[in-house]
N, C-alpha and C positions, 0 to 999 in steps of 0.2 A: 514498607514500600510506599512511595508517595502517590497521591491520586493523580490521574491523568489530567493534564490541563484541558481547558475547554477546546472542543474540536479534536480531542485525542482519538487514538485508534485502539479502543479496547477490543480484545480478541472476539468477544461475543457480539460486537457491533459489526464486524467485517463481513459476516456471511450475507447480510442483507444489502450490501453495497454492490453496485455495478463496477465493472472494470474501470470505467471512466471516472466514477466517484473515488475509487481507490487511488487512481493516478492524480486526480485533483488534490486529494488530501496529502498525498506524498509530495507533490509540488509545493503545496502550502507549507509543509514542515521544512522542506529544503530551503525555501525562501526565509523562513524564520531563523533557521540555523545559519544561513549565509550572512544574515544581518550582523552577526558578531557581537551583539549587545546582550546576549543571554548569559546568565550565570552558568557555571559548570554543571550544577545539578539539573537545571531545567534543560540544558543542552543534552545531557545524557538521557533524560526522560524522552525528549523529542527524538533522539537517535533510536531509542528502543522502539518507539511508536513507528518510526520510519521503517525499521526492520520488519515489524509485523505487517505493515502495509505492503512492503515490497514482496514479502513471502506470499501474501494473499493474492496480489496481482500476478505474480509469477505462476502460482498454481492455476489461476484462471486461464492464463495464456497456454500453459501446458495442456489443460483440459480441452481447450479449443483446438490446439494442434493435433491432439489425439483424435478428435472428432473429424477434422479435415483429412487426416491420414486414412481414415476409414471410408472416405467417399470413394465411389468407383471412379476410375479414370474417365475424363471427358472424351467423348468421341469427336474426332476431327474430320 
């Protein structure tokens, strides 16, 4: 397995990142991949990192949605 490139998304690093930081990193990886100048191996590594970032961000959103669903209804 190849080492993660600088700025990569190692699974152990994701727990300490905010949702916004996860999204920023995901956007950065997307921009690098959209460039089209990457070799196939690096592109595959970045894609795997993007999958981990996406999963972590989605889990954060799901957790927040569960919290919000647990709030009592607002009185009008």
